[in-house]
VOTI-87888 format. One record per residue (C-alpha): chain; residue in one letter; x, y, z. Coordinates in steps of 0.02 Angstrom, whole numbers, padded with zeros to 5 digits. Example, Ala and Ser with C-alpha at 12.3 -4.5 7.8 and 13.67 -1.06 7.14 Angstrom:
<pts>
{"A" "a" {00615 -00225 00390}}
{"A" "s" {00684 -00053 00357}}
</pts>
This chain:
<pts>
{"A" "m" {15004 07227 06426}}
{"A" "i" {15070 07377 06531}}
{"A" "e" {14914 07497 06554}}
{"A" "e" {14952 07674 06503}}
{"A" "s" {14949 07793 06678}}
{"A" "m" {14809 07905 06640}}
{"A" "p" {14834 08091 06684}}
{"A" "k" {14764 08136 06854}}
{"A" "p" {14620 08250 06814}}
{"A" "s" {14650 08443 06872}}
{"A" "k" {14544 08520 07007}}
{"A" "p" {14412 08637 06933}}
{"A" "d" {14453 08820 06917}}
{"A" "f" {14306 08860 07060}}
{"A" "v" {14404 08756 07202}}
{"A" "r" {14551 08863 07211}}
{"A" "y" {14440 09011 07241}}
{"A" "i" {14355 08921 07394}}
{"A" "p" {14500 09004 07515}}
{"A" "i" {14464 09171 07457}}
{"A" "a" {14279 09140 07441}}
{"A" "l" {14284 09085 07629}}
{"A" "v" {14374 09256 07678}}
{"A" "a" {14223 09342 07585}}
{"A" "v" {14108 09267 07672}}
{"A" "g" {14202 09295 07846}}
{"A" "i" {14206 09475 07807}}
{"A" "a" {14022 09495 07774}}
{"A" "v" {13975 09388 07923}}
{"A" "f" {14087 09510 08016}}
{"A" "f" {13993 09672 07964}}
{"A" "t" {13808 09627 07935}}
{"A" "t" {13812 09540 08132}}
{"A" "g" {13885 09695 08198}}
{"A" "m" {14043 09615 08259}}
{"A" "h" {14141 09765 08210}}
{"A" "r" {14052 09855 08349}}
{"A" "y" {14161 09758 08479}}
{"A" "l" {14345 09797 08400}}
{"A" "s" {14311 09988 08446}}
{"A" "f" {14368 10096 08600}}
{"A" "e" {14209 10120 08656}}
{"A" "a" {14181 09896 08671}}
{"A" "l" {14358 09911 08759}}
{"A" "s" {14310 10036 08871}}
{"A" "n" {14134 09980 08912}}
{"A" "h" {14195 09804 08947}}
{"A" "r" {14359 09824 09024}}
{"A" "a" {14318 09758 09197}}
{"A" "e" {14237 09602 09125}}
{"A" "l" {14407 09572 09017}}
{"A" "l" {14492 09607 09167}}
{"A" "n" {14402 09487 09276}}
{"A" "f" {14396 09343 09144}}
{"A" "a" {14591 09354 09120}}
{"A" "e" {14609 09352 09310}}
{"A" "q" {14504 09191 09347}}
{"A" "h" {14551 09104 09156}}
{"A" "a" {14724 09159 09143}}
{"A" "v" {14772 09016 09015}}
{"A" "a" {14598 09037 08916}}
{"A" "s" {14616 09205 08914}}
{"A" "v" {14789 09195 08821}}
{"A" "l" {14715 09073 08698}}
{"A" "v" {14559 09162 08660}}
{"A" "f" {14659 09327 08612}}
{"A" "m" {14773 09238 08521}}
{"A" "a" {14627 09139 08420}}
{"A" "v" {14544 09327 08392}}
{"A" "y" {14692 09394 08323}}
{"A" "i" {14737 09259 08193}}
{"A" "v" {14561 09250 08137}}
{"A" "v" {14559 09450 08105}}
{"A" "t" {14721 09444 08028}}
{"A" "a" {14667 09306 07920}}
{"A" "f" {14524 09358 07879}}
{"A" "s" {14590 09551 07852}}
{"A" "l" {14478 09615 07979}}
{"A" "p" {14476 09819 08040}}
{"A" "g" {14508 09831 08229}}
{"A" "g" {14695 09751 08235}}
{"A" "v" {14746 09914 08316}}
{"A" "w" {14598 09882 08461}}
{"A" "l" {14648 09727 08484}}
{"A" "t" {14818 09751 08509}}
{"A" "l" {14786 09892 08616}}
{"A" "a" {14654 09783 08728}}
{"A" "g" {14783 09652 08724}}
{"A" "g" {14902 09784 08803}}
{"A" "f" {14769 09822 08939}}
{"A" "v" {14726 09673 08984}}
{"A" "f" {14905 09578 08974}}
{"A" "g" {15028 09717 08995}}
{"A" "g" {15128 09788 08845}}
{"A" "w" {15276 09685 08834}}
{"A" "f" {15178 09505 08847}}
{"A" "a" {15036 09561 08741}}
{"A" "g" {15166 09635 08607}}
{"A" "v" {15229 09456 08596}}
{"A" "l" {15045 09373 08591}}
{"A" "v" {15009 09499 08449}}
{"A" "v" {15187 09470 08347}}
{"A" "f" {15142 09287 08352}}
{"A" "g" {14947 09293 08316}}
{"A" "a" {14973 09422 08182}}
{"A" "t" {15101 09345 08093}}
{"A" "i" {14988 09156 08100}}
{"A" "g" {14843 09255 08040}}
{"A" "a" {14963 09346 07902}}
{"A" "t" {15030 09188 07842}}
{"A" "g" {14855 09101 07826}}
{"A" "i" {14786 09237 07711}}
{"A" "f" {14964 09222 07608}}
{"A" "l" {14948 09032 07586}}
{"A" "a" {14738 09077 07528}}
{"A" "a" {14801 09211 07394}}
{"A" "r" {14950 09116 07335}}
{"A" "y" {14824 08956 07331}}
{"A" "a" {14698 09055 07234}}
{"A" "f" {14772 09187 07133}}
{"A" "a" {14957 09176 07104}}
{"A" "e" {14949 09063 06954}}
{"A" "l" {14838 09165 06877}}
{"A" "f" {14921 09342 06903}}
{"A" "r" {15095 09268 06837}}
{"A" "a" {15012 09209 06679}}
{"A" "k" {14929 09374 06633}}
{"A" "a" {15077 09492 06717}}
{"A" "g" {15163 09589 06566}}
{"A" "e" {15353 09602 06553}}
{"A" "n" {15349 09745 06674}}
{"A" "l" {15267 09651 06810}}
{"A" "k" {15367 09500 06775}}
{"A" "r" {15516 09605 06801}}
{"A" "m" {15453 09665 06964}}
{"A" "e" {15416 09486 07023}}
{"A" "a" {15616 09444 06984}}
{"A" "g" {15671 09593 07065}}
{"A" "f" {15556 09576 07237}}
{"A" "q" {15613 09378 07229}}
{"A" "e" {15788 09414 07241}}
{"A" "n" {15770 09538 07387}}
{"A" "a" {15600 09480 07454}}
{"A" "f" {15676 09476 07648}}
{"A" "n" {15729 09669 07637}}
{"A" "y" {15592 09734 07532}}
{"A" "l" {15469 09647 07652}}
{"A" "m" {15564 09713 07805}}
{"A" "f" {15538 09880 07735}}
{"A" "l" {15356 09872 07704}}
{"A" "r" {15323 09780 07881}}
{"A" "l" {15392 09930 07958}}
{"A" "v" {15329 10075 07868}}
{"A" "p" {15164 10117 07936}}
{"A" "a" {15103 10198 07787}}
{"A" "f" {15059 10029 07696}}
{"A" "p" {14913 09941 07746}}
{"A" "f" {14927 09777 07838}}
{"A" "w" {14822 09683 07734}}
{"A" "l" {14898 09727 07558}}
{"A" "v" {15078 09687 07627}}
{"A" "n" {15005 09512 07665}}
{"A" "l" {14933 09492 07477}}
{"A" "v" {15075 09555 07374}}
{"A" "p" {15197 09443 07417}}
{"A" "a" {15089 09296 07395}}
{"A" "l" {15057 09360 07210}}
{"A" "l" {15229 09388 07177}}
{"A" "d" {15273 09204 07240}}
{"A" "v" {15390 09245 07389}}
{"A" "r" {15458 09109 07474}}
{"A" "l" {15338 09056 07638}}
{"A" "s" {15504 09043 07745}}
{"A" "t" {15569 09219 07683}}
{"A" "y" {15376 09284 07698}}
{"A" "v" {15350 09229 07887}}
{"A" "i" {15533 09290 07953}}
{"A" "a" {15512 09460 07885}}
{"A" "t" {15335 09472 07943}}
{"A" "f" {15375 09420 08126}}
{"A" "v" {15535 09522 08142}}
{"A" "g" {15451 09676 08035}}
{"A" "i" {15301 09698 08145}}
{"A" "i" {15396 09700 08294}}
{"A" "p" {15415 09892 08339}}
{"A" "g" {15263 09933 08288}}
{"A" "t" {15169 09797 08384}}
{"A" "f" {15253 09860 08551}}
{"A" "v" {15225 10039 08530}}
{"A" "f" {15035 09995 08531}}
{"A" "a" {15041 09866 08655}}
{"A" "h" {15108 09993 08761}}
{"A" "v" {14980 10131 08725}}
{"A" "g" {14862 09988 08785}}
{"A" "a" {14943 09948 08956}}
{"A" "g" {14932 10139 08995}}
{"A" "l" {14743 10154 08959}}
{"A" "s" {14683 10139 09149}}
{"A" "a" {14743 10320 09149}}
{"A" "v" {14648 10344 08998}}
{"A" "f" {14483 10266 09040}}
{"A" "e" {14483 10391 09199}}
{"A" "t" {14488 10557 09114}}
{"A" "g" {14360 10505 08982}}
{"A" "a" {14484 10545 08835}}
{"A" "e" {14536 10432 08691}}
{"A" "p" {14726 10352 08668}}
{"A" "n" {14839 10438 08569}}
{"A" "l" {14832 10336 08419}}
{"A" "g" {14944 10457 08330}}
{"A" "i" {15084 10409 08432}}
{"A" "i" {15183 10304 08297}}
{"A" "f" {15200 10462 08179}}
{"A" "e" {15279 10568 08337}}
{"A" "p" {15462 10598 08278}}
{"A" "q" {15525 10483 08447}}
{"A" "v" {15441 10344 08381}}
{"A" "l" {15448 10357 08196}}
{"A" "l" {15611 10420 08155}}
{"A" "p" {15697 10260 08242}}
{"A" "i" {15564 10142 08138}}
{"A" "l" {15603 10227 08005}}
{"A" "a" {15786 10222 08007}}
{"A" "l" {15759 10029 08038}}
{"A" "a" {15687 10033 07867}}
{"A" "v" {15815 10140 07777}}
{"A" "l" {15927 09980 07848}}
{"A" "s" {15840 09856 07783}}
{"A" "v" {15851 09915 07607}}
{"A" "v" {16026 09977 07613}}
{"A" "p" {16093 09801 07550}}
{"A" "v" {15955 09813 07401}}
{"A" "i" {16036 09989 07360}}
{"A" "y" {16204 09935 07384}}
{"A" "q" {16190 09767 07260}}
{"A" "k" {16106 09901 07124}}
{"A" "m" {16231 10029 07122}}
{"A" "k" {16356 09888 07124}}
{"A" "a" {16266 09806 06975}}
{"A" "s" {16253 09977 06882}}
{"A" "k" {16447 09995 06919}}
{"A" "i" {16483 09845 06832}}
{"A" "k" {16377 09883 06682}}
{"A" "a" {16446 10045 06655}}
{"A" "e" {16632 09955 06646}}
{"A" "d" {16589 09831 06543}}
{"A" "p" {16438 09863 06445}}
{"A" "k" {16420 09690 06370}}
{"A" "v" {16372 09622 06559}}
</pts>
């Protein structure tokens, strides 16, 4: 007699929330221990000599530490990514720091994306109304273009753009590629600002973080953002035209 296969017991609901719980604990530890004070202009100014000396004496280790810190900060959605990018530019130079930040931020963003999908995506889809389901279908259809737009436009918080695609069941490969490419312009702008901090420290001033909103910087980024959604607009216009010509479609 063949024994009937027993269904595998499903994991308790609380198991799904472990990744997000770890993120919440990490954020709490970050602030209660005062670690947030190290991600600031004052900390960078006060410890700039030590950072440069460490990077000079431990070239490989300094790169690995920087990458690890950036991944953790991004994965835990901690504030201070801008200051880390500036510090990277100051220590490693604008171009090399830009490369490190793009890779570190993409890896960290992928981590929080997977955590949010594992914990909440199924619940979100179950509770979503018809409008949200239609939005999910539209986002999935043009996910790469939408994500590129959201990454390029600096008006949207980085952590928010990390979570929304996870809840809308965007493919991991699409998310990773769009994130990697989309954060390149802004990252290199801030990394090069960091590379010029030596002069800023000498004058006692603070770096101009609003540089990304200056026309010569913002307009090219916005142009790229517009180009990223042109295919979406074209598809919608084409679909509307077909529907107008044949209402049965």
